[in-house]
C-alpha positions in Angstrom: 40.3 7.6 -63.0 39.2 8.7 -66.5 39.3 12.5 -66.8 38.8 12.7 -70.6 35.6 14.7 -70.3 37.5 17.2 -68.0 40.4 18.0 -70.3 39.6 21.7 -70.3 40.2 21.7 -66.5 43.6 20.0 -67.0 44.5 22.5 -69.6 43.8 25.3 -67.3 45.3 23.8 -64.1 48.8 25.0 -63.4 51.6 22.5 -63.9 55.2 23.7 -63.2 57.6 23.6 -66.1 60.8 24.0 -64.0 62.2 26.7 -66.3 63.5 30.1 -65.4 64.1 33.1 -67.7 65.6 36.5 -67.3 63.4 38.6 -65.2 63.6 41.2 -62.4 64.2 39.8 -59.0 61.0 39.2 -57.3 59.1 36.9 -55.0 55.9 34.9 -54.7 54.7 35.3 -51.1 52.4 32.8 -49.4 50.4 33.8 -46.4 50.4 30.9 -44.0 47.4 30.1 -41.8 47.5 28.0 -38.6 45.1 26.8 -36.0 46.0 25.8 -32.5 49.7 25.5 -33.5 49.0 23.3 -36.5 49.5 24.4 -40.1 46.2 24.6 -42.0 46.0 22.2 -45.0 45.2 25.0 -47.6 48.6 26.6 -46.8 50.2 23.5 -48.3 48.2 24.0 -51.4 49.4 27.6 -51.6 53.0 26.5 -51.2 52.6 24.0 -54.1 51.1 26.7 -56.3 53.8 29.2 -55.3 56.6 26.9 -56.2 55.4 26.3 -59.7 54.5 29.9 -60.4 57.8 31.2 -59.0 59.7 28.6 -61.1 58.0 29.7 -64.3 58.5 33.4 -63.5 62.1 32.9 -62.5 61.6 34.5 -59.1 61.9 33.5 -55.5 59.2 32.0 -53.2 58.6 32.6 -49.6 56.0 32.0 -46.8 54.9 34.7 -44.4 54.0 33.5 -41.0 52.3 35.7 -38.3 51.8 34.6 -34.8 53.0 34.3 -31.2 55.5 31.6 -30.2 55.8 30.3 -33.7 59.4 28.9 -33.8 58.2 25.3 -34.1 55.7 26.2 -36.8 58.2 28.2 -38.8 60.6 25.2 -38.7 57.8 23.0 -40.0 57.1 25.3 -42.9 60.8 25.5 -43.7 60.6 21.8 -44.5 58.5 22.4 -47.6 61.3 23.9 -49.7 60.4 27.5 -50.4 63.3 29.9 -50.5 62.5 31.7 -47.3 60.1 31.7 -44.3 59.4 35.3 -43.1 58.5 35.2 -39.5 56.5 37.9 -37.7 56.3 37.2 -34.0 54.2 39.4 -31.8 51.7 38.9 -29.0 49.2 41.0 -31.1 49.2 38.2 -33.7 48.1 35.5 -31.3 44.5 35.8 -32.5 43.4 36.9 -35.9 42.3 40.5 -35.8 41.9 41.9 -39.3 43.1 45.4 -38.6 46.3 44.1 -37.1 47.1 41.5 -39.7 46.4 43.8 -42.6 48.7 46.5 -41.2 51.5 44.1 -40.7 51.2 42.4 -44.1 51.1 45.9 -45.7 54.4 46.8 -44.1 56.0 43.5 -45.3 54.7 44.0 -48.9 56.0 47.5 -49.0 59.4 46.4 -47.8 59.7 43.2 -49.9 57.8 44.3 -53.0 56.6 40.7 -54.0 55.2 40.0 -57.4 52.2 38.3 -55.9 50.7 37.3 -52.5 48.9 34.0 -52.4 46.2 33.7 -49.7 43.7 30.9 -49.0 40.1 31.8 -49.9 39.2 31.3 -46.2 37.4 33.6 -43.8 40.8 35.1 -43.0 41.7 35.4 -46.7 38.3 37.0 -47.7 38.9 39.7 -45.1 42.5 40.4 -45.8 42.7 40.3 -49.6 40.5 43.3 -50.6 41.8 45.4 -47.8 45.4 44.7 -48.6 44.9 45.3 -52.3 43.4 48.7 -51.5 46.2 49.7 -49.2 48.8 48.7 -51.8 46.9 50.3 -54.7 46.7 46.9 -56.4 43.9 44.5 -57.4 42.6 41.4 -55.5 41.5 38.4 -57.6 39.6 36.1 -55.3 38.4 32.5 -55.4 40.7 31.3 -58.1 40.7 27.6 -59.0 43.9 27.5 -61.2 47.0 29.5 -62.0 49.4 29.5 -64.9 52.0 31.8 -66.4 51.9 33.5 -69.8 55.4 33.0 -71.0 55.2 35.9 -73.6 54.7 38.7 -71.1 55.5 36.9 -67.8 52.1 37.5 -66.2 50.1 35.3 -63.9 46.9 34.0 -65.5 44.1 33.3 -63.0 41.0 31.2 -63.6 37.9 31.7 -61.4 34.2 30.7 -61.7 31.7 33.5 -62.5 28.0 33.7 -63.2 27.1 31.2 -60.5 29.7 28.7 -61.8 28.3 28.7 -65.4 31.5 30.3 -66.8 35.2 30.5 -66.1 36.9 33.9 -66.2 40.5 34.0 -67.4 42.2 37.0 -65.9 45.5 38.8 -65.6 46.5 41.9 -63.7 49.0 44.6 -64.7 49.4 45.8 -61.2 51.8 44.4 -58.6 51.8 43.0 -56.1 48.9 40.8 -57.2 46.7 39.7 -54.3 45.3 36.3 -55.2 43.1 34.0 -53.1 42.9 30.4 -54.0 39.9 28.1 -53.4 40.6 25.1 -51.2 41.1 21.6 -52.7 42.0 23.0 -56.1 45.7 22.4 -55.9 47.8 19.4 -54.7 49.4 19.5 -51.3 53.1 20.5 -51.2 55.4 17.7 -50.2 58.2 17.8 -47.7 61.6 18.7 -49.3 65.2 17.9 -48.4 65.9 21.6 -49.1 65.2 23.7 -46.0 63.9 27.3 -46.3 65.9 30.1 -44.8 64.0 31.5 -41.8 64.1 35.3 -41.6 62.7 37.2 -38.7 61.2 40.5 -39.9 60.8 43.6 -37.7 57.3 45.0 -37.8 55.9 48.1 -36.0 52.4 47.6 -34.8 51.0 49.9 -32.2 48.2 49.0 -29.8 46.2 51.8 -31.4 45.7 49.6 -34.5 43.7 47.2 -32.3 40.1 48.3 -32.7 38.5 45.0 -31.8 38.8 42.9 -28.7 37.8 39.2 -28.6 35.7 38.6 -25.6 34.5 35.1 -26.1 34.8 32.2 -28.5 31.9 29.9 -29.2 32.0 26.5 -31.0 29.6 26.5 -33.9 28.5 23.3 -35.5 29.3 23.6 -39.2 29.5 21.1 -42.1 33.1 21.0 -43.2 32.8 18.8 -46.3 36.4 19.6 -47.4 37.7 17.7 -44.3 35.6 14.6 -44.9 37.4 11.3 -45.8 34.3 9.8 -47.3 31.5 11.8 -48.9 28.1 10.2 -49.8 26.5 12.7 -52.3 23.0 12.7 -53.7 21.6 14.4 -56.8 18.5 14.9 -58.7 18.1 11.2 -59.2 17.2 10.8 -55.5 13.4 10.4 -55.4 12.6 12.3 -52.3 14.1 14.2 -49.3 13.1 11.2 -47.2 15.6 9.0 -49.2 18.4 11.3 -48.0 17.9 9.7 -44.6 19.4 6.5 -46.1 22.5 8.4 -47.1 22.8 9.9 -43.6 22.3 6.5 -42.1 25.1 5.1 -44.3 27.4 8.0 -43.4 26.7 7.5 -39.6 27.7 3.8 -39.9 30.9 4.7 -41.7 31.7 7.2 -39.0 31.2 4.4 -36.4 33.7 2.4 -38.4 36.3 5.1 -37.8 36.2 7.3 -41.0 35.0 10.9 -41.2 32.0 10.5 -43.5 29.6 13.2 -44.5 26.6 13.7 -46.8 26.9 16.0 -49.7 24.7 16.9 -52.6 24.5 18.6 -56.0 23.0 22.1 -56.6 19.4 21.0 -57.5 19.0 19.4 -54.1 19.8 22.7 -52.4 17.6 24.6 -54.8 14.7 22.3 -53.8 15.4 22.9 -50.2 16.2 19.3 -49.3 19.6 20.1 -47.9 21.4 23.3 -46.8 24.0 25.0 -49.1 26.9 23.9 -46.9 26.3 20.3 -48.1 26.7 21.4 -51.8 29.6 20.1 -53.8 30.8 22.0 -56.8 31.9 25.4 -58.2 29.1 27.2 -56.4 29.5 25.0 -53.3 32.5 23.3 -51.7 35.5 21.9 -53.5 36.3 18.5 -52.1 39.0 15.8 -52.4 38.0 12.9 -50.1 39.5 9.5 -50.2 36.1 8.1 -51.4 33.3 10.0 -53.2 30.1 8.1 -53.6 27.9 9.8 -56.1 24.2 8.6 -56.1 21.8 9.8 -58.7 24.2 12.6 -59.9 24.4 13.0 -63.7 27.7 14.9 -63.6 27.2 18.5 -64.7 30.6 20.2 -65.2 30.0 22.5 -62.3 29.7 19.5 -60.0 32.5 17.5 -61.5 35.0 20.4 -61.0 34.2 20.3 -57.3 35.0 16.7 -56.7 37.3 15.6 -59.6 40.4 15.4 -57.2 38.7 12.7 -55.1 41.0 9.7 -54.8 38.3 7.1 -55.6 35.0 8.0 -57.3 32.1 5.5 -57.1 28.9 6.3 -59.0 25.4 4.8 -58.9 23.1 5.9 -61.6 20.4 4.4 -63.9 21.7 6.3 -66.9 24.7 4.4 -68.4 25.7 7.4 -70.5 25.9 10.0 -67.7 29.1 12.0 -67.2 29.5 10.8 -63.6 29.8 7.2 -64.7 32.4 8.3 -67.3 34.7 9.8 -64.7 34.1 7.2 -61.9 36.7 4.6 -60.9 33.8 2.2 -60.2 30.3 2.5 -61.6 27.0 0.7 -61.0 24.1 1.1 -63.5 21.3 0.4 -61.1 18.6 1.9 -58.9 20.1 3.3 -55.7 17.1 1.9 -53.7 18.4 -1.6 -54.6 22.0 -0.8 -53.6 22.1 1.5 -50.6 20.0 -0.7 -48.3 22.5 -3.6 -48.9 25.4 -1.3 -48.1 23.7 -0.2 -44.9 23.0 -3.9 -43.9 26.6 -4.8 -44.6 27.9 -1.9 -42.5 25.6 -2.9 -39.7 26.9 -6.5 -39.8 30.5 -5.2 -39.7 29.8 -2.9 -36.7 
C-alpha cells in the first residue's frame, strides 16, 4: 500500500538498528498478559518493541510472567527470543488483582533494576502503570504509539497522541525504571525465534494481607472489540444518514456468516453526531486496528483516522472525492457513490451464502 502521505508516522515508528554500544548493564522488561492460558496478542507487540529498544540501548530483554500453573505458557514465551523469561508462580496470581500484581512487580523491579518496563495499554496496564511508577519514584508514560532511541544520550523517546489526537507529544524521561504503556496494534507482532529464552523462576513474598479485593462473580459483558476483527467495514461523514449504516451492518453480518469476524467501524464525526457509540470509532482517539481487510466508505482520511488503521493488510476505499487521502493510501479504490456499490456487495454475499 502507498504510505507516502504518512511518512511522518514511519519516521517516528521504531525500527531496530541491531547495534549495541557501551552502556551500563540493564534490561527492558515486558509484562506479559494472558487469558485462559493463552498469551494475549498485545504481549507479542511488546516483545517486538522490547527487542528493538534493547538492541539500540545495548541492554538485555526479558518477559515477566505472573500466574498460577504457568509452565506451559512460560515455555511458549521463551520461543520468542528475548534473553530471559522471569516466572512468578503463585496461586494469588491466578486472577488479576491490582494490589497483588503491583506489589509483586514492585519487588521484581527493585531487585532487577530494569531500564524500562513495557506494559500493554489494556485495562490491566492502565491500573498497574501509574501505581507502579509511584512506588518506584518514577514516571509512567501511557498510551504510546511509537518508541525510538536517542543515540546521543541513550534515552528512550516516546510518542503519544495528545489534545484529542490533534497533536503528537515527543517525550523522554530522566528517571528509571521508565514505566511505558503501548497502545494495541501500533507495533508488529514478534515472530518465533530459534533462540530460546532462559526461564528464571523468581521468589516473591506476597502475604495474604495484600489482598484487599475478592472476586465474587464474573459476568460476560458484550463489548465491541474492533481490534480483534478480521474485516472492518467503516463509515464516515460521507454516509448520508444513520439509516444507511444498517447497510454496513447487513454486509458485516453476511461476512460473519461466511466465516470471517467482521465488524462495523466509523470515523470520529459519526460518533460526534451520535450515530454510533465510541467503541466503534477507529483512530487516535478511538481504537487502533490492523484487520486483514479495512473497507472505508465515505471517509476522507484525516490523519487521526489514518494512524488508527494504516497497518491494515488490505485497504479498500469507496469515495466520491478522487483526491481524498483515503484513496491515496488504499490498495484498491472506487470513486463512486457507496449507495451504488454496497447493495451490489450485499446481493453478491447473499448469493454466496
